N, C-alpha and C positions, 0 to 999 in steps of 0.2 A: 807578406801575406801570400798564402799558397792558393792559387786559383786552379781548379781542376775542371775538366769537362768529361761528363760521363760517356760522350761519344768516342772518347779515346780508349774505352774499356770494353770493346766488342768481344775481346778474347776471355773475359771473366764471366762465367755463368753465374746467374743468381737464381737459386731454386725458389721461385715465387710464382704465384698465379697472377694473371693479368685480368681475370674476370672475378668480380666480387662474388664471394661465397664458394668459389672453387678452391680445391686444395692444389698445392704445387705438384706438377707432373711433368715428366720429360716429354718433349725437349724443352729444357728450361730457357727462358729469355736471358739475355746478357745484361750486364750493368748498363751498357749503352742504351738498352731498350727500357729497363725497369728500375734503374738505380739512382734516380734523381735524389731521393731522400738520403741514400747512403753517401753520395758525393757531397751533399750539403753538410752532412755530419763530419766528413773528412776535413772540409774547409773550416768549419767552425772550431773544431778541436785545435787546428793550427793557429787560429786567431786568438783563442782564449787561453791556451795553455802553451807550455814549451814542448809539447809532444806532437807526434804525427800519427794520424790514423790512416792507414792505407786502405784502398778499396777492397782488396781481398779480405782484410781483417774485418771491415765493415760488413761484408757478406757473412762471414763466420759468426759475428755477433748477432746479426739479424736472425740467422737460422737457429742459433743456440737459444735465443730467448723467445722464439716463435713469432717474430715480427714479419716473417717472410710470406705474407699473403696479400693479394691485391696490391702488388708493388711492395710497399713497406708500410706496416701498421705503425704509424709514427707514435701514438701514445705509448706503446710498448718499447719501441726502439729508442725514442728520445729519453725515456726514463733510464734505460740501461746505459746510454752514452753519458748522461749526466752523472750517474753513480760511478761509472768506471773512470771518468776523467775529472772527478771532483768538482762538478759544476752545479749551480743551482738551476732548477728548471721550473718554469711556470708555463701555462698554456691558457688560451682564451680567445676572445674575439673582439675585445675592446681596443679601439684605435688609441685611446688615451694611454692605456697600460702599455701597449706595444711601443708607442712613441717615447714614453717616459723611459722604458727599458733601453731602447736603442740610444737615446740621448745620454744615458748613464753608462754606455759602453757595452751593453749586452748585444748579443747576436741572435737572430731568430730564423728558424726554418718556417717559411710561409707556405701554407697549403692552398694553392690556387686551384680553382676549378670552375671555370665558366665557359660555356660554349662560345667559340670564337673569342676567347679571352686574350689578354695581352701576353701571357707567358705560355699559353698552351691552348689547344682546342679541346682539352679535357682536363683531367687531373694532373697536377704537377707540383713538385716541391721546388722552391727557389730559396736562396739565402739572402736575408736582409742583413747586410754587413754593418750598416751604420745609418744614422739619420743626421741630416743637417737642416735646420729650420723645419719646414713641413715636407721635405723630400726624404725618400727612403732610397738608399743605394743598394740595389739588388745585383746579385751574381746569379745568373741562370746556369745551372749545371749542364744544360744541353744547348748552350748558346751556339747559334749559327746566324750570321747576318741575315740570310734570306728569310729566316723565321720572322724577323722583325721588319721585313720589308713589305709584309702583307698590308693591304689598304686599311683593313679594319683595326690595325694596330697603330697606324700613323697618328701623331699628335698626342699620344698617351705617355710618351717618355722622351728622354734625351739620352744620348750615349756619352759616357765618360769612361772609356775602357779602363778596367774590366767591368765597370758598373753600367747598369741600366738604371737611370735616375727617374724615379716615378713619384708623383705626389702621393702623400699618405692617403688622400681621398681616393685616388685611382687604385692604389693597392687594396684598400678596403673593399672597393667595388669588385675586384678580382677574387676576393676570398670570402665573400659574404655567403656563399653556398656551402662552405665547409665549416664543420664544428668539431674540435676547435679549429680556428683559422690560423693560429700561429703557435709556435713552441719557442719560448724565449730562454736562452741559456746565458748565464752570467757567472763570473768568478765568485766564489764564496767570499763574503765579507769577513775580514779578519778581525 
């Protein structure tokens, strides 16, 4: 499995806006600042296919399909990634659907967005790589240990590098303000 961290891509500019409703304008942020959704897509492509999606190509795809605003417009971007890499895509907010998909081998981009949340103090995309029992194994594309050392995040997760292991209930609490809350990708049934 390929684990990437967006913080390693400060040198790749991402022509996007960071304010809802604004159009992208120079100076553009970098993938390190605004590319969490892009990096999640790079990782899920490597998990579900025999291909690699590089961060620079993810930026090009996002710009080409017009998903490059307010970070990444995931409904647009996810659809293009699914089509380009031959994956099935569904989205929603149901815990049961998410868990069923993860237990069946799907991978999800989770849209977290809660003030003083587990994954971010605002909006952030993380990757749900798998589920075991009632736990979801998350890869945070902007992982830094000190991010998870904050008092208000304590007791909500355990670490099993490269995963942040979180109960499905805690994940649902982190994503309840975003609709859709998740984008589930799976291999096509043959």
